[in-house]
C-alpha positions, 0 to 999 in steps of 0.5 A: 402117466400123470393122471392123478396130478403133477407131483413127485410120484407117478401113481394111478389116478383119476384126477388131472391136477390142482390138489387144493383148489377145486373148480374152474381156474380163478375160483377162491374156494379151497379144501379144508386141511382134513378134506385134503387129507381124505383126498390124499388117503383115497389117492393112496388106496388107488395107488395100491391097486384098489378100485372101490374106496369108501370115504368116511367123514362125519355129518357136516364134514363137507362130503359134497365138497369132496364129491365136487372136487373129485368130479370137477378134477376128474380126467374122464366122465363122472357119474354121481349117484344119490337116492333122494332128490334133495341130495341131487339138488344140493350136489348140483348147487354145490357144483354151481357154487364152485364154478365147476364145469359139468359137461363131463358129469352126470348127476343121477338118482339110483332109481334112474341109473338102475332103469338105464343100466343097459344104456349107461356109458362107461365112466372113469369115476363113479361117486356114491353118496350116502353109500350105506345103501350100496348093498341093495340090488339096484345099487349093485347092478349099477356099480357092477355095470362099471367094471373099469371105473374107480368108485368112491363111496361117501358116508358118515356111517358105514353100516347097514341096519342089519349090522352087516358091513360094506366089505362086499361093495368096497375094497378099502376104507379111509377116514380122518377127522372126528366129530369132536375135532370138527366141533373144537375146530369150529367146523360144527356147532357145539351142542346140548342134549336133553333126554326124557324117558317117554317110551317103553322100548320093551313094548316095541316090536321089531321087523326087518331090523327096526321097530315097527311103525305100528308098535311105536305109534301105539306108544306115541298115542299112549304117552302123548309124546307129541305134546312133549315136543311142543313143551320142550321146544318152548322151554329150551329153543323157543323161536329157533328153527327145529326139525322133528323126526317122527315114526309115521305120517299120522304121528308127524301130522299130529306133531305139526298140529300140536305146534300150530295149536300152540301158535308156532308155524309148523309144516309136515313133510313126507315122501309123498309130499308133491315135489313143488310143495316140498320145495316150497315148505323147505324154502320157507323153513330156510327163510325162517317163515316156518319154525318147525319142520316135522317129517318121517325119515325124510330130512336125515341123510345129507339134508343140509339146512344151515338154519336148523338149530334144534332136532327133536327126536320122537322116533325110536330106532334100532339103527345107529346110522339113522340116529347119528344122521338125525341127531346131528342135523342141528349141528351145522356151524354158524357163529355163536350157535349152540345146537339142541338135541332133544330126545324123547325116545331113548335114542341117545341112551341106546346109541350114544352121543354125536361126538362119541368115538366110534371105530368104523370098519368095513365089516359092520357095526363099529366098536363101542367106546361105552356100554349102552345106557346113560345115568339121569344124574341130578335133575334141577327141580326148577328147570329140568336141566340134567346136572352131574351127579352130586351137583348142589346147584344147577349149572343151567339156572342156578337153582339149589339142588337138595341131596334127596332121592329123585321123586318118581313121576308118571312117564307122561310128565317126564322132564327133559334132562341134560347129560353132562360129560362128568356124568357120562364118565362116571357112568362108564367107570361104574359099568366097567367095574360091574362087568369086571366083577361078573366072572361067569356067564351066569353073573352076566345074565344076572347083570343083564337082567338087572339092567333090563337088557335083552338075553342076547347081551349076556351071551355076546359079552361072555363070548367077547370075553372068552367065558364061553 
C-alpha cells in the first residue's frame, strides 16, 4: 500500500505523494535539497518501524517548511503542536503562503491540547515544534493519547536544560546540514562576534539548572551592563534592527529606557504583554519603526524576524539550547547581510559559536568539539575589535597594534572584542596540549583551578580519560 508516495518501494508512510513540491498543485515553492534529505531520512526511519522520529536542523534551516510539507501531504488528519502563540501564528502563515489546504490540520498550543486531551481525535500525524519541551508532563499526556499516530519532533537543539536527552520521547533521530554549511550555501547570513567580560559568573547562583534571575540582576545592577548595550549598538550596528536578551522584566525595561534616552526607538516585551500590544510592537519592529526589541526569554525559539540584524546577549545562561536559539536569531539570510552577535555575559565562552560542530544524540548534551573558554586575542586600542593573537594591525580599522601587554581595565569599562577563527584554533591547540600533559587526577584538579573551572570539571575529565 503506497501511503508514502509513488516510488520504487512499498514502505509505511504518512504522505500521499509529491516528494519535492508541497502544497496545492500549481504552487511554485519547493523544498531545498537538504530539506528533501531530511524528509527522506525521516521516511527511512518510519520504514524501519519507528513511530516517533526527531528531526534536528539548525536555526534558520526552515523547520516550519518541513512541517508544512509533512502536514500538507499527509494522507490523514494532522495535529501541529507548539508552546507559544508566535510559533502557531508563523505556522499558519507558512501554510497560507504555501497554498496548503488545512481542513485536515489542527494547529494547536500544547496548553489547549492538554486541556482537551480526553476529547482529541486520533491523528495520523502529530508534529511537535521545538520538541525539546516534549519531556514535560503536559506534552507526554498529549503524545501518549495518540498511540497510532506517527510523531515527528522538530528542533535545533535536542537537549534539555538539565542535560537529559529525549530518548524517552523519540525512537530515532535524523539530522543533516550543519550551520556552517547553511552559511556557506547562502541560506544563513555570515556573522561577526564581539565579546566583553562584564559578568562575574562565580557570583551567580543556580536553581533548576540555570542561573537565578535575582543573582543575575545583582550583577546587572552592579556592572550597569545595560549601558554597555547602547554603547555596543552605536559602535557596531547603529541603525540596524537588534534584539536584546535580558534576565528579568526589570532588566529589560532598564535596557529599553537606556536606548530611548540615547534617542533610539526601543520597545520591551515579556510574556505578560497583552497579545494585541505584543503583535503591534513586533509589527513595528518588522517594519523598522522600532530599532531595538528588548525581551525576557520570549523572542528565542522559532521566532522568525528576517529584519533582525543583531542580537545583544545580556542574559547569562547555563542552557546550551537557549544560547544557540538566541545567538542565531540575527542570522536569517538577506542579500549582503552580515549578522552581529554582541555578547556581554560570557555565553560564547561557555557554550561556543553558532557554527561550531556539535554531535547531537538522543541521550543528552552533544559531544563538544572544543574546551570551554576563549582567548581574548589582541585587542585594537582604537576600535576594540578582537584580532588574532600576534596581529600588528587591526583587521577592522587598520590601526597599528603594538606588541605590549594588554592593560587591565575595570570590568564596567570592558571593551567588546571580536573573536577570529585563527584565535579559536590556536586556543584549542593550547588547551589540548595542557590537558595532555596532565597525567593524574591531581594534575587535572590543578589545571581546573588555574582555569577557574568548578571542581566537577577535573572529575569528569579524569573519568572520561579512564584515570579514575
